[in-house]
ChimeraX commands (.cxc) that place a marker at each C-alpha (Angstrom):
marker #1 position 18.03,-22.34,1.61 radius 0.5
marker #1 position 14.72,-24.04,2.24 radius 0.5
marker #1 position 11.50,-22.93,0.59 radius 0.5
marker #1 position 10.03,-22.06,3.99 radius 0.5
marker #1 position 12.95,-19.75,4.81 radius 0.5
marker #1 position 12.81,-18.14,1.36 radius 0.5
marker #1 position 9.05,-17.61,1.72 radius 0.5
marker #1 position 9.48,-16.09,5.20 radius 0.5
marker #1 position 12.14,-13.70,3.92 radius 0.5
marker #1 position 9.91,-12.66,1.02 radius 0.5
marker #1 position 7.00,-12.10,3.40 radius 0.5
marker #1 position 9.17,-10.02,5.70 radius 0.5
marker #1 position 10.38,-7.94,2.75 radius 0.5
marker #1 position 6.80,-7.24,1.71 radius 0.5
marker #1 position 5.82,-6.26,5.25 radius 0.5
marker #1 position 8.85,-3.96,5.47 radius 0.5
marker #1 position 7.87,-2.37,2.16 radius 0.5
marker #1 position 4.31,-1.77,3.37 radius 0.5
marker #1 position 5.67,-0.19,6.57 radius 0.5
marker #1 position 7.93,2.01,4.45 radius 0.5
marker #1 position 5.00,3.10,2.29 radius 0.5
marker #1 position 2.97,3.92,5.40 radius 0.5
marker #1 position 5.88,6.07,6.63 radius 0.5
marker #1 position 6.02,7.78,3.24 radius 0.5
marker #1 position 2.30,8.55,3.51 radius 0.5
marker #1 position 2.83,9.99,7.00 radius 0.5
marker #1 position 5.64,12.16,5.64 radius 0.5
marker #1 position 3.29,13.45,2.92 radius 0.5
marker #1 position 0.79,14.45,5.60 radius 0.5
marker #1 position 3.51,16.14,7.66 radius 0.5
marker #1 position 4.64,18.05,4.56 radius 0.5
marker #1 position 1.08,19.14,3.82 radius 0.5
marker #1 position 1.09,17.32,0.46 radius 0.5
marker #1 position -1.98,15.29,1.40 radius 0.5
marker #1 position -4.53,16.29,4.07 radius 0.5
marker #1 position -5.10,12.83,5.60 radius 0.5
marker #1 position -4.57,9.14,5.09 radius 0.5
marker #1 position -6.84,6.17,5.51 radius 0.5
marker #1 position -5.51,5.48,9.02 radius 0.5
marker #1 position -7.50,8.43,10.34 radius 0.5
marker #1 position -10.59,7.24,12.18 radius 0.5
marker #1 position -12.04,10.74,11.68 radius 0.5
marker #1 position -12.24,10.33,7.90 radius 0.5
marker #1 position -15.45,8.60,6.77 radius 0.5
marker #1 position -15.05,5.20,5.12 radius 0.5
marker #1 position -16.90,6.47,2.07 radius 0.5
marker #1 position -14.01,8.92,1.50 radius 0.5
marker #1 position -11.40,6.20,1.90 radius 0.5
marker #1 position -12.84,3.90,-0.74 radius 0.5
marker #1 position -11.84,6.10,-3.71 radius 0.5
marker #1 position -8.28,6.23,-2.37 radius 0.5
marker #1 position -8.06,2.45,-2.26 radius 0.5
marker #1 position -9.74,2.07,-5.64 radius 0.5
marker #1 position -7.28,4.52,-7.19 radius 0.5
marker #1 position -4.42,2.38,-5.93 radius 0.5
marker #1 position -6.07,-0.79,-7.24 radius 0.5
marker #1 position -6.55,1.01,-10.55 radius 0.5
marker #1 position -2.80,1.62,-10.67 radius 0.5
marker #1 position -2.27,-2.12,-10.23 radius 0.5
marker #1 position -4.69,-2.78,-13.10 radius 0.5
marker #1 position -2.92,-0.24,-15.30 radius 0.5
marker #1 position 0.44,-1.86,-14.61 radius 0.5
marker #1 position -0.97,-5.26,-15.58 radius 0.5
marker #1 position -2.68,-3.98,-18.71 radius 0.5
marker #1 position 0.48,-2.33,-19.99 radius 0.5
marker #1 position 2.20,-5.69,-19.75 radius 0.5
marker #1 position 4.71,-7.32,-17.45 radius 0.5
marker #1 position 7.58,-8.20,-19.76 radius 0.5
marker #1 position 10.69,-6.92,-18.00 radius 0.5
marker #1 position 12.12,-6.95,-14.49 radius 0.5
marker #1 position 11.34,-3.22,-14.32 radius 0.5
marker #1 position 7.68,-3.98,-15.13 radius 0.5
marker #1 position 7.59,-6.55,-12.31 radius 0.5
marker #1 position 9.17,-4.04,-9.92 radius 0.5
marker #1 position 6.61,-1.40,-10.91 radius 0.5
marker #1 position 3.74,-3.85,-10.38 radius 0.5
marker #1 position 5.17,-4.77,-6.97 radius 0.5
marker #1 position 5.41,-1.08,-6.04 radius 0.5
marker #1 position 1.78,-0.51,-7.00 radius 0.5
marker #1 position 0.67,-3.57,-5.02 radius 0.5
marker #1 position 2.61,-2.33,-1.99 radius 0.5
marker #1 position 0.88,1.05,-2.24 radius 0.5
marker #1 position -2.55,-0.61,-2.45 radius 0.5
marker #1 position -1.69,-2.85,0.50 radius 0.5
marker #1 position -0.51,0.13,2.54 radius 0.5
marker #1 position -3.76,2.00,1.93 radius 0.5
marker #1 position -5.78,-1.10,2.87 radius 0.5
marker #1 position -3.66,-1.60,6.00 radius 0.5
marker #1 position -4.15,2.04,6.99 radius 0.5
marker #1 position -7.91,1.71,6.60 radius 0.5
marker #1 position -7.91,-1.50,8.64 radius 0.5
marker #1 position -5.89,0.32,11.30 radius 0.5
marker #1 position -8.55,3.03,11.47 radius 0.5
marker #1 position -11.23,0.38,11.96 radius 0.5
marker #1 position -9.19,-1.16,14.77 radius 0.5
marker #1 position -9.00,2.13,16.66 radius 0.5
marker #1 position -11.19,1.77,19.78 radius 0.5
marker #1 position -12.25,5.43,19.79 radius 0.5
marker link #1:1,2 radius 0.2
marker link #1:2,3 radius 0.2
marker link #1:3,4 radius 0.2
marker link #1:4,5 radius 0.2
marker link #1:5,6 radius 0.2
marker link #1:6,7 radius 0.2
marker link #1:7,8 radius 0.2
marker link #1:8,9 radius 0.2
marker link #1:9,10 radius 0.2
marker link #1:10,11 radius 0.2
marker link #1:11,12 radius 0.2
marker link #1:12,13 radius 0.2
marker link #1:13,14 radius 0.2
marker link #1:14,15 radius 0.2
marker link #1:15,16 radius 0.2
marker link #1:16,17 radius 0.2
marker link #1:17,18 radius 0.2
marker link #1:18,19 radius 0.2
marker link #1:19,20 radius 0.2
marker link #1:20,21 radius 0.2
marker link #1:21,22 radius 0.2
marker link #1:22,23 radius 0.2
marker link #1:23,24 radius 0.2
marker link #1:24,25 radius 0.2
marker link #1:25,26 radius 0.2
marker link #1:26,27 radius 0.2
marker link #1:27,28 radius 0.2
marker link #1:28,29 radius 0.2
marker link #1:29,30 radius 0.2
marker link #1:30,31 radius 0.2
marker link #1:31,32 radius 0.2
marker link #1:32,33 radius 0.2
marker link #1:33,34 radius 0.2
marker link #1:34,35 radius 0.2
marker link #1:35,36 radius 0.2
marker link #1:36,37 radius 0.2
marker link #1:37,38 radius 0.2
marker link #1:38,39 radius 0.2
marker link #1:39,40 radius 0.2
marker link #1:40,41 radius 0.2
marker link #1:41,42 radius 0.2
marker link #1:42,43 radius 0.2
marker link #1:43,44 radius 0.2
marker link #1:44,45 radius 0.2
marker link #1:45,46 radius 0.2
marker link #1:46,47 radius 0.2
marker link #1:47,48 radius 0.2
marker link #1:48,49 radius 0.2
marker link #1:49,50 radius 0.2
marker link #1:50,51 radius 0.2
marker link #1:51,52 radius 0.2
marker link #1:52,53 radius 0.2
marker link #1:53,54 radius 0.2
marker link #1:54,55 radius 0.2
marker link #1:55,56 radius 0.2
marker link #1:56,57 radius 0.2
marker link #1:57,58 radius 0.2
marker link #1:58,59 radius 0.2
marker link #1:59,60 radius 0.2
marker link #1:60,61 radius 0.2
marker link #1:61,62 radius 0.2
marker link #1:62,63 radius 0.2
marker link #1:63,64 radius 0.2
marker link #1:64,65 radius 0.2
marker link #1:65,66 radius 0.2
marker link #1:66,67 radius 0.2
marker link #1:67,68 radius 0.2
marker link #1:68,69 radius 0.2
marker link #1:69,70 radius 0.2
marker link #1:70,71 radius 0.2
marker link #1:71,72 radius 0.2
marker link #1:72,73 radius 0.2
marker link #1:73,74 radius 0.2
marker link #1:74,75 radius 0.2
marker link #1:75,76 radius 0.2
marker link #1:76,77 radius 0.2
marker link #1:77,78 radius 0.2
marker link #1:78,79 radius 0.2
marker link #1:79,80 radius 0.2
marker link #1:80,81 radius 0.2
marker link #1:81,82 radius 0.2
marker link #1:82,83 radius 0.2
marker link #1:83,84 radius 0.2
marker link #1:84,85 radius 0.2
marker link #1:85,86 radius 0.2
marker link #1:86,87 radius 0.2
marker link #1:87,88 radius 0.2
marker link #1:88,89 radius 0.2
marker link #1:89,90 radius 0.2
marker link #1:90,91 radius 0.2
marker link #1:91,92 radius 0.2
marker link #1:92,93 radius 0.2
marker link #1:93,94 radius 0.2
marker link #1:94,95 radius 0.2
marker link #1:95,96 radius 0.2
marker link #1:96,97 radius 0.2
marker link #1:97,98 radius 0.2
view
């Protein structure tokens, strides 16, 4: 398999994971576990920033505890996916024409 194909598959897997995390966030809203997500254009940006920073903090915590095992790498990836999903949701809200 070529490097380009391997890279494309990895990129697609990351995008699928971000979509899955966005669906999980939507499910949390539907269940009443969280009141809103960063995709809502009605939520002020200043309220979204702490959500994103909390996710970035989880990435930092994963790094600071050390990445020595495959499970550590998987945990770091999960935290990065969550941060990316929050950032994507916020960007979606900014793209909303209303």
